[in-house]
C-alpha angles and dihedrals in degrees: 000000000000089000092165092067115112093244097036093052091056094052091045089053095049092047091051095048093049094058109274127129103241130186127170147182138203140174094258142020108249136168089264094053088047089051089053092050089053087053090057101264115126113224125196120205111232132016126277139155086233087076089070096068108122095001122135097188136025117208116196141183118233087239088075108094117234090238092064108125093224093050092043090052092051092051088050090057092057131158091026089055123042117217114201138166124246093249093055092054096045090049089054090052090049095048090055091049143059085272124198104188117193113202142164138102093274137027100024098127095045095044093048090048093049090047093051094047094044092052088047091051090048089059099261121123107215128182115231145185114192135168093236140031145219130205091274102029116058122193093281142008141177116228141178129213116224089209092060142046105259089205092061092068095243098119106125111251115199113198137174101234109208122210097186095101099031097254092118085085090066094063121107098180128173090225127025122193111198115195129180115328125207127161108267144143100061089171088077108020119065096199143011090252091057091048094051091043086067088060094044091056096052091046088053091051097047106114105204120002142014116198109195134181108249093202095069113069093198092058093046091047091053093053095044088051092059107029142065109052108011097124140357094282108028118186117264113258120221123182129208136182144065098309113114092241097048109125094213095044131191088223089066093049103045100159105054101151100224135110119243133029092252091057091051085055090050090051091049088056090054090048090052090053090051093047090051088054092059101259116142128240090249092051091049095046090055095048099040102080094059090043095058097034094102129042120209118268116288092016099121088317118179108229102167135017112177134145089351093304112123125195122196130179127207135184091220111135103151120079094243091050093047092050088056094047092048090048091051088051092048091049087065088063102225118181089239125017112203124185131201111194133185116188117225115228130353093247094057091045092054097043097045098030097124093044096061099067097058088050089065095046092118094053121098093207133016122196112192121210125203112276119271101232100200099193097329130114119229117276133193110269094016101093125109088246089062090054091044087054090052091054092049090050094046099059149325090272117143102261128164137181122229126201091221142001089254091055091048091053093045089054091053091048098044093048097040122139133187115289096017119150115204118197114196105196135182145079100247138075091305081098087075089072091071095081087051089052092054092043094052094052093051103036112004114201116242100193119112127203105237117220116191117217133193109183090336092217095129096043126099115213122196122241088221123092103260141176089244116117116199114212126188111229122237136214131032093329088068091066116109112271088233091071089074089066094214102166100218090050091057112136095013109130126220140065132293090256093049091050092053095041092060098025090240120201149137144209091033096310134104135199090242087074092076101030115113099175139340130220108225121179090339097313129101117233123193115238092245089059097051094082095236116186134147107323089337143094132178091230107128104168134062116303105218104167142353139198122215141206104205092174093071090060092048094258101110094151094061089074087069105025124025089198094053092107098038093131091051089048091053091050092054091045091055089057093054124090118239105241115221118237117279099044133117097208123252111002099203136032119246111260119232111295095355142071125247093217092056093049091047093050093047089050093053098250093146088075093061124108130163118186107309095344122092140169113259112249091218095056126014093209092064127085118205115206110209124208094274097042122122131204088251089055089055092047094049093047090051090053092050090049091052092050100050086056093048097049091045103041106010090240120135108212117210121215122256092187106088117243097024117128112189102159 
């Protein structure tokens, strides 16, 4: 299940090529699922318990929720049908092979790719299973070594050994490569100790050699804590890196043709593997340039280069990885370095929130995109607004908040200047912007989404460059709403058209109570066809005029004299709070049978502040934008307000301010 995933596809390929009957399914048909089909593996689109007919074992990715009907059906068939995770199966394959397992929090994919390509260039023919691919190395391959008998099970197998679900502890490789290690994957591990125990276990189970990065104290400490001596025949330990005492030392390999210090270290790890396999320095030096000539996909991958504007994408999603990616981009010396970043998982965003801003210190602009949840549910402190606030608190760096990845890219494209470098980083669906990048550089769209404004006082406008074109309405609908003289609307700002568009109101009343018909884009629409509901209408065009029936709301005199109910209006106005400058009125609509302001105050929203925007102490449903507030501050604060209510009361507040997107 989930056979199209980059890790699942490799396991499926190896199982097929070693004699198993393999089928698969995934949500969508993709180039990778089509590649699997070309390799003889049938792939169904969608999930269904029917896929289990005739199956002995179901292999799943952790991304499949336990409630999935296909997975639930398989578990119900136990013990006749085994259900195992991908990492369990790959560990079993490695343990029966001459396994070279590459692990660590960072650098696994690149190091495994460099190692595979280096062994190939040296004349070996290894098998591999890697969570990434280059033009010449797909996610998996089955090789044979001319110096060995392939039937004896001694063909080298290079794998990216993932720790995220704990299955790293199941590996018993012949050779272990341990890269940089940082605490991560809080969705699975409850503590740092539990996370690092996973590495201790695989180190202990390695049979011949541990190759460890000398530049990372945590990685070295893990190895020293386990071996030697941890049994009669501990594995040999070899170090690599820039540290003076590293055995495979960067100083001895000064001309490795890769970008980035971390990629030099990844290449040194591959060199250490080759040296351990008996290849000479001269052989490795000759084979190395071709082995490191291509990084895996989404590892600082150039996706567009036009008019001196370069766009790279990178899978980096941990602060240490992001710092490396940003540093690589900065080393190319663009005039302006602009980063678009989508965090991966709420748990990681919360736990590492204050570590992300320093990672982007070399960027001139950072645009944040809503968190990619993977299979997680939202948690307090894990939203993109929490991370945005951390950026605003960290420095005066230019940081903005986008409502979507597409909006973030459109901002970068529309505001581009010569010699910009745009780095699109993250492990989630931000990758789906890449087709948009390529499209915009070949045939940029020229259409704008027109948004009609009256006074515009209740409309949030992004501080990103967008395709939205704001147009002032013309005609009678542009008149101030106050000219209607409706008593219970006293003190509400805006135009007649604005009132109608969002069905404004107060004190239990709405403007739709007096509307007879509305003129939209030159056509009259009866009130009953306008889709009026609480603070909403279905009107999408320009409201130019309107006719009213005041009598049906009990205000017959207004038809003759707009001031007929002046005393009533004064009474309503006296009940209304005087909002301070820099507000847009009520931020959220009242939920059924309750008030947004009450919920927000009870949830502690009055204590919230982001940048120059803060919640008004007089009313918790009002944001005040101070002199230094940005539109992104307002958006982030609105998101935080919505979430404190959701986590306390399980109520999802919906915005009343036009243009806001908080969910």
